[in-house]
Structure formats: structure tokens, C-alpha cells
C-alpha positions in Angstrom: -11.2 9.2 -18.5 -9.5 5.9 -19.0 -11.0 2.9 -17.3 -8.5 0.0 -17.4 -9.6 -3.6 -16.7 -7.0 -6.5 -16.5 -7.7 -8.6 -19.3 -8.6 -12.3 -18.5 -7.1 -15.0 -20.6 -9.7 -17.7 -21.2 -9.1 -20.9 -19.2 -9.7 -24.5 -20.3 -10.7 -26.4 -17.4 -10.9 -30.0 -18.7 -7.7 -31.9 -19.1 -8.8 -33.8 -22.3 -9.9 -30.6 -23.9 -6.6 -29.2 -23.2 -4.9 -32.2 -24.8 -6.9 -31.9 -27.8 -6.2 -28.3 -28.2 -2.5 -28.9 -27.8 -2.3 -31.8 -30.1 -4.2 -30.1 -32.9 -2.2 -26.9 -32.7 1.0 -29.0 -32.5 0.1 -30.8 -35.7 -1.0 -27.6 -37.3 2.3 -25.8 -36.6 4.4 -28.7 -37.7 2.4 -28.6 -41.0 2.9 -24.9 -41.5 6.2 -23.9 -39.8 8.5 -26.8 -39.3 11.0 -27.7 -42.0 9.6 -31.2 -43.3 13.1 -32.9 -42.9 13.6 -31.4 -39.4 13.5 -34.8 -37.8 12.0 -33.3 -34.4 11.1 -35.9 -31.9 7.5 -36.3 -30.7 7.0 -34.0 -27.7 3.7 -34.7 -25.8 2.5 -34.1 -22.3 0.1 -35.7 -19.7 -3.2 -33.6 -20.0 -2.7 -32.6 -16.2 0.6 -31.2 -17.2 -0.8 -28.9 -19.7 -1.6 -25.2 -18.7 -5.0 -23.9 -18.3 -5.0 -21.0 -20.8 -5.6 -21.2 -24.4 -2.5 -18.8 -25.0 -0.2 -20.9 -23.1 -1.4 -24.0 -24.8 -0.6 -22.5 -28.2 2.6 -21.4 -27.2 3.5 -24.8 -25.8 2.3 -26.4 -28.9 4.4 -24.2 -31.1 7.5 -25.1 -28.9 6.6 -28.9 -29.2 6.4 -28.8 -33.0 9.9 -27.7 -32.9 11.0 -30.4 -30.5 11.2 -28.4 -27.4 10.1 -29.9 -24.1 9.2 -27.4 -21.4 9.7 -28.3 -17.6 6.7 -27.2 -15.4 4.8 -27.1 -18.5 1.5 -26.5 -16.5 2.7 -22.8 -15.4 1.8 -20.3 -17.9 4.6 -17.9 -17.1 7.1 -20.7 -17.5 5.8 -21.5 -20.9 5.6 -17.9 -22.3 9.4 -17.3 -20.9 10.3 -20.5 -22.9 8.4 -19.2 -25.9 10.4 -16.0 -25.7 13.7 -17.4 -25.4 13.6 -20.8 -27.4 11.3 -19.5 -30.2 11.4 -15.7 -30.5 14.9 -15.1 -29.6 16.0 -18.0 -31.6 14.2 -16.5 -34.6 16.3 -13.4 -34.2 19.5 -15.2 -34.3 18.5 -17.2 -37.5 17.3 -14.1 -39.3 20.5 -12.1 -38.3 22.7 -14.8 -39.4 20.9 -15.0 -42.9 21.5 -11.3 -43.3 25.3 -11.5 -42.7 25.8 -11.5 -39.1 27.1 -15.0 -38.7 30.7 -14.7 -37.9 30.2 -12.2 -35.2 27.0 -13.7 -33.8 28.8 -17.0 -33.1 30.8 -14.9 -30.2 28.6 -15.6 -27.2 29.3 -12.2 -25.6 28.4 -10.5 -29.0 25.1 -12.4 -29.5 24.0 -11.9 -25.7 24.7 -7.9 -26.4 22.7 -8.0 -29.5 19.8 -10.1 -28.1 19.7 -7.7 -24.9 19.6 -4.4 -27.2 16.9 -5.9 -29.5 14.8 -6.8 -26.3 15.3 -3.3 -24.7 14.1 -1.7 -27.9 11.0 -3.9 -28.0 10.2 -3.3 -24.2 10.5 0.4 -24.7 7.8 0.0 -27.8 5.9 -2.0 -25.4 5.8 0.8 -22.9 4.7 3.1 -25.6 7.8 4.7 -27.1 7.5 5.2 -30.9 10.3 4.1 -33.3 9.4 5.0 -36.7 12.7 4.2 -38.5 15.7 1.9 -37.8 18.1 5.1 -37.3 15.8 6.1 -34.4 16.4 2.8 -32.6 20.3 3.0 -33.3 20.3 6.6 -31.9 18.3 5.4 -28.8 20.9 2.6 -28.2 23.7 5.0 -28.9 22.3 7.4 -26.3 21.4 4.8 -23.6 22.5 1.4 -24.3 25.7 1.5 -26.6 27.4 -1.6 -28.0 30.6 -2.2 -26.2 31.6 -5.8 -26.7 34.5 -6.3 -29.0 36.5 -9.3 -30.3 40.2 -9.8 -29.6 41.0 -8.2 -33.2 38.9 -5.2 -32.4 35.7 -6.0 -34.3 32.3 -5.2 -32.8 28.8 -5.5 -33.9 27.5 -2.2 -35.7 24.4 -0.7 -34.2 23.3 0.8 -37.4 23.6 -2.6 -39.2 21.7 -4.1 -36.2 19.0 -1.5 -36.2 18.4 -2.0 -40.0 18.0 -5.6 -39.5 14.8 -5.0 -37.4 12.9 -4.5 -40.6 13.7 -8.0 -41.5 12.9 -9.4 -37.9 9.8 -7.4 -37.7 8.5 -6.4 -41.1 5.7 -3.9 -41.7 2.4 -5.3 -42.8 1.9 -4.8 -46.5 1.0 -1.2 -47.5 1.8 0.1 -43.9 4.8 2.2 -42.9 7.5 0.5 -40.6 7.1 1.0 -37.0 8.9 -1.3 -34.3 6.1 -3.3 -32.7 5.6 -3.7 -29.1 5.7 -7.3 -27.8 2.4 -9.0 -28.2 0.2 -10.7 -26.8 0.1 -8.5 -23.5 0.8 -11.5 -21.2 4.1 -12.3 -23.0 5.0 -8.6 -22.8 4.3 -8.7 -19.0 6.6 -11.8 -18.6 9.4 -10.0 -20.6 8.9 -6.8 -18.7 8.7 -8.3 -15.3 12.1 -9.9 -15.7 13.6 -6.3 -15.4 12.2 -5.9 -11.8 13.3 -2.5 -10.4 15.5 -2.2 -13.5 12.4 -1.5 -15.7 12.4 1.9 -13.9 15.9 2.9 -15.7 14.6 1.4 -19.1 11.5 3.7 -18.7 13.6 6.6 -18.1 15.5 5.9 -21.3 12.2 5.6 -23.2 10.4 8.7 -21.9 10.4 11.9 -24.1 12.5 14.9 -23.3 10.8 18.2 -22.4 11.9 19.6 -25.8 10.2 16.8 -27.6 7.2 17.4 -25.6 7.4 21.2 -26.6 7.9 20.6 -30.3 5.0 18.1 -30.4 2.7 20.7 -28.6 3.7 23.3 -31.3 2.8 20.7 -34.1 -0.5 19.8 -32.6 -1.4 23.3 -32.4 -0.3 23.9 -36.1 -2.2 20.8 -37.3 -5.3 21.8 -35.1 -5.5 25.3 -36.6 -5.0 23.8 -40.2 -7.9 21.2 -39.6 -10.1 23.6 -37.8 -10.6 21.5 -34.7 -8.9 18.9 -32.5 -6.3 16.6 -33.8 -6.5 12.8 -33.3 -3.1 11.6 -32.2 -2.4 8.4 -34.5 1.1 6.9 -34.2 1.0 6.0 -37.8 -0.5 9.1 -39.3 1.1 11.7 -37.0 4.0 9.9 -35.2 5.5 13.4 -34.2 2.6 13.8 -31.8 2.8 10.3 -30.2 4.9 11.7 -27.4 2.0 13.6 -26.1 -0.3 10.6 -25.5 1.8 7.4 -24.7 3.2 8.2 -21.4 -0.3 8.7 -20.0 -1.5 5.5 -21.6 1.6 3.8 -19.9 0.4 5.0 -16.5 -3.3 4.4 -16.9 -3.2 1.0 -18.7 0.2 -0.5 -19.2 1.6 -0.5 -15.8 -1.7 -1.3 -13.9 -1.9 -4.3 -16.1 1.6 -5.3 -15.5 1.4 -5.1 -11.7 -1.6 -7.7 -11.7 0.5 -10.2 -13.9 1.4 -13.4 -12.4 5.0 -13.3 -13.5 7.6 -12.9 -10.7 8.8 -9.2 -10.3 5.8 -7.8 -12.3 4.5 -5.6 -9.4 8.0 -4.6 -8.5 8.8 -3.6 -12.2 5.5 -1.7 -12.4 6.2 0.3 -9.2 9.8 1.2 -10.4 8.4 2.3 -13.8 5.6 4.5 -12.1 8.0 6.1 -9.7 10.3 7.0 -12.8 7.4 8.5 -14.8 6.2 10.4 -11.6 9.7 12.1 -11.4 9.9 12.5 -15.0 6.5 14.3 -15.1 7.3 16.6 -12.4 10.7 17.5 -14.0 9.2 17.9 -17.3 6.3 20.0 -16.2 8.8 22.4 -14.5 10.9 22.6 -17.6 7.9 23.5 -20.0 6.5 27.1 -20.6 3.7 27.7 -18.1 0.9 27.5 -20.9 2.3 24.4 -22.5 2.6 22.7 -19.1 -0.9 23.5 -18.1 -2.4 22.2 -21.3 -0.1 19.1 -21.0 -1.1 18.3 -17.5 -4.9 18.9 -18.3 -4.6 16.3 -21.2 -3.1 14.0 -18.6 -5.9 14.5 -16.2 -8.3 13.3 -18.8 -6.5 10.0 -19.1 -6.0 9.2 -15.5 -8.5 7.0 -13.7 -10.2 8.1 -10.3 -8.0 7.5 -7.1 -10.4 5.2 -5.6 -10.3 2.9 -8.7 -6.8 1.9 -8.3 -4.6 1.0 -5.5 -1.2 1.0 -7.6 -1.8 4.6 -9.0 -2.8 6.3 -5.7 0.8 7.7 -5.0 1.3 8.8 -8.5 -2.1 10.5 -8.5 -1.4 12.4 -5.4 2.0 13.8 -7.0 0.2 14.5 -10.2 -2.6 16.7 -8.6 0.0 18.4 -6.4 2.1 19.3 -9.4 -1.1 20.4 -11.3 -2.2 22.6 -8.4 1.4 24.1 -8.1 1.7 24.9 -11.9 -1.6 26.9 -11.8 -1.5 30.6 -11.3 -3.4 32.3 -8.5 -6.1 33.6 -11.2 -6.9 30.1 -12.4 -9.5 29.6 -9.6 -11.6 27.1 -11.5 -8.9 25.0 -12.5 -7.1 25.3 -9.1 -10.1 24.1 -7.1 -10.6 21.1 -9.4 -7.0 20.1 -8.9 -7.0 20.7 -5.2 -10.2 18.8 -5.0 -8.7 15.8 -6.8 -5.7 16.1 -4.6 -7.6 15.9 -1.5 -9.4 12.7 -2.8 -5.9 11.1 -3.9 -4.4 11.9 -0.5 -7.5 10.7 1.4 -7.2 7.4 -0.5 -3.7 7.1 0.6 -4.7 7.6 4.2 -2.8 10.8 4.5 -5.7 12.7 6.0 -4.3 15.9 7.4 -2.9 16.7 4.0 -6.1 15.8 2.4 -7.8 18.1 4.7 -5.8 21.0 3.9 -6.2 20.5 0.0 -10.0 19.9 0.4 -10.6 22.9 2.5 -8.7 25.2 0.0 -10.9 23.6 -2.7 -14.1 24.4 -0.9 -12.8 27.9 -0.4 -12.1 28.4 -4.2 -15.6 26.9 -5.1 -17.3 28.9 -2.4 -16.1 32.3 -4.1 -16.9 30.9 -7.5 -20.6 30.0 -6.5 -21.0 33.4 -5.2 -20.0 34.9 -8.5 -21.8 32.3 -10.7 -24.2 30.2 -8.6 -25.7 28.3 -11.6 -22.1 27.2 -12.9 -20.4 26.3 -9.6 -23.0 25.3 -6.8 -22.6 21.6 -8.1 -18.9 21.9 -7.6 -19.3 23.4 -4.2 -21.8 20.8 -3.1 -19.4 18.3 -4.3 -16.3 19.6 -2.4 -18.4 20.0 0.7 -19.4 16.4 0.6 -15.8 15.5 0.4 -14.8 17.8 3.1 -17.4 15.9 5.5 -15.9 12.7 4.5 -12.2 13.7 5.4 -13.4 15.3 8.7 -15.2 12.2 9.6 -12.4 10.0 8.9 -10.3 12.3 11.1 -12.9 12.0 13.9 -14.0 15.5 13.9 -17.4 14.6 13.7 -19.2 17.9 14.5 -17.3 19.7 11.7 -18.0 16.7 9.4 -21.7 17.1 10.1 -21.8 20.7 9.4 -20.0 20.3 5.9 -22.2 17.5 5.1 -25.5 19.2 6.1 -24.4 22.2 3.8 -23.9 19.7 1.0 -27.2 18.1 1.4 -29.0 21.6 1.4 -27.1 22.5 -1.8 -27.9 19.1 -3.5 -31.5 19.4 -2.3 -31.8 22.8 -4.1 -30.2 21.4 -7.3 -32.3 18.2 -7.3 -35.5 20.3 -7.1 -34.4 22.4 -10.2 -33.0 19.1 -12.1 -34.0 15.8 -10.5 -32.5 13.6 -13.1 -29.1 15.0 -12.8 -28.8 15.5 -8.9 -31.1 13.2 -7.1 -28.4 10.5 -7.0 -25.8 13.0 -5.5 -28.5 14.0 -3.0 -29.0 10.4 -2.0 -25.4 9.9 -1.4 -25.0 13.0 0.5 -28.0 12.0 2.6 -26.6 8.5 3.2 -23.5 10.1 4.6 -25.5 12.4 6.9 -27.2 9.7 8.2 -24.0 7.8 9.1 -22.5 10.8 10.8 -25.7 11.4 12.9 -25.8 7.8 13.8 -22.1 8.1 15.0 -22.9 11.0 16.9 -25.6 9.0 18.7 
């Protein structure tokens, strides 16, 4: 299970410390990067007008080394947006001019279009899509965001030419194969993605793989696993053809929760739009895949997703996911179906949809009861867990007598399990006893 944490950027609390970092970084950037004859004026700030994170201080120092002054310089989001526009995108333009794009790029409309397409490809890479060659970027642009702007004489920027210039804009590390990189660091990526607001949903739709790509990758993964005699580690550099199996789940479990917590305006809106897009894509793709492939793929997704109670943002997505997983399982797959229904009940309960949660949890209990009758040693722990969940849902609905009965049964099972294996089951017994005590108290 992936457990994501929003990474905190260190803060520099003392104004004089901020000034010292800013000035030292500005001097270093001017020495290492700025042309000696540039003649940039001195850009300085009052210590109280400097941002409090080290990342924003360094970004502001880089801009200052090139003579750029930033209004609202104390605001990290404003500074990072200025870094993107005045430093990074300006670097693209200089590089493209040096590689023969000068005349066309002097036309403002054409430059804006080129800038937009490069940014969209970088955002797609930041979402997780792998571009392993310039021709892949050009094909993606052609399919989703074709270049349309023409000059009066009919000339326009060639997407193939622009895509091949990406290797100059973002060269591969020495000795490594080229991949279009994501936007780094993460806070800068979040600032850029947040600006799309709900439009990030459309960009996400363009970035996500097709059902055919998933099917082909699954076939390749099985072939490689057979050759290796065991599971295959999905490495985007070593096995790029398998990347489509892994990155959408990482997008949901890590990237979008991080984005939703960003301070940039529109961040939460953008994250929710992208998540809604992924949910619809997941449902459509799972129904388009053959049954066996779909079940294996969804099982891999389940292993990457966090628990519903750990994340507010993902709860609607998780409810749709576990409903989909349960629906795609055949009637004979009782074990998997029971697990999916139990998870669905937890997700629905976390959303406050308690009647739906009750139906799913009841069905999970029925499956686990049958499984435990056939194989008590293997399934009594699952039955106890699902009964405990059932008691919680019934209690939340105010059906206290029924909740008490389910929880008592869970306690009895956990007591037996704890006697046989105290280390494994005493914590669960303690939790169920705590629930039982609360319910008895409510009943007076």
C-alpha cells in the first residue's frame, strides 16, 4: 500500500537568515550563470519581503541574478510562477532560437502555441506519462493538441521539428537514454498544474493510456516474468513498455493528493478534475479489457491505493474503484469478491453513504461466513474483521441492537483467535472490545 505524505518544504524563519541565503545564492548564480557583460542592475529586497522557504529564496535569487524583480516577493507561489515564466520559458525560447526557430518564434501567436505545447507535454510527464522519444511527443501533440497557428504566407511551426528540439531543451544525463522529464521540484510542478484548474482533467484524459496499451503492456509483463522466472520490476528506463501499468495508480495515490494540498490557486480544483477523469477512464478501460486482464490489473491498483480513512480527497474515487472491482469479479471468486465488498463498504461509510455501505458490508459478511465454514483457519480473521465493520455501520445508522449483535460475534471470534495467536490478534480484540463497550454504553 502506498502511504503518501505531503512533503513539507523547510522554512527559514529569521529575516536576516533569509537575506543571507538570498544574497549568497544571488552572487553564486551571477558568477556561474549570468553573462559577465550582461549589465543587470542590482536587485535586492527588504528581509521581510523575502519568502520563508529555501526553495523560493533560491528561485528569487536566480531571478535577481538576471535582473528580474518580482512583485509580492514574499509569496512562494508568486515566486515559483515567475521562475517558470521568466526563467524556464525564456530559456526555451533562447534555445529554440539557437536551433533555427528564430523567424517563426518572433511571431507572438506562434511562440505562445509552441510554449503551450511544450508545457502540456511537461505536465503530462509530471502526471506520469512516459515519453521515451521526441517522435512520441510529436504524435501525442498531433492526436490531442495539434499546432494550428499559421503566418500570413501559410508557414507554421512544424511539430516534428519542435519535438526534436526537446532533446536540446531537456538533455538526458550522460550515459542515460532520453526521457522527457517531469517538472521539478514538486512545488513548481504543482504551481504549473494548478493553473489549468478544471482543464487539468482534459489534459489528464489526453495523457492516460488506452485499453489497447494496457493490454499490450500486460502481455509484455507476463512474457518478461516467464523469462525472468518471477515478478518483473517496472522501471521506466529499463522497461518503458510496462510503464503504463504503474503510473496511473501513482498519479492517484501520490501526485494528485500532493497537488490538492498545494497553496497555489486552483490546486484543489485541478486535482479533483484530474481524479474524476481517472475514475471514468479506469471504469471504461476495465470494461474494455478481457476479464482476466482486467482482474489482474485492478488487483495491482488495489495494492497501490491508500485506505479510504486516510484520505478525504480519494474517498469518492475509492468507492467507485471498489464497486468496479466487485462488479468485474465472477460469482465464483468468493474470496476476492468478499474483499472488494468489504473495502467498498469502508469507502462508502467514509463518504457518509451508510445505507449503501451497509448493503456492501452485509454481502461481504455473508461471503466470509461461507468461506470460514469451509476453511475456518484461513477465513475466521476476515469474518471477524467484516463483522466488526458491520457493527460500526449499523451503529452509525442508529440500529444499535443489530450493531451490538454483530460486534459481540466479532469479539467472540477475536477472543478465540487471540488465544491461539496473542501477538497477531490481541490488538484486534482490544479494538472490538472498545467498540462493544461504546455500543453498550449507548444502549444504557
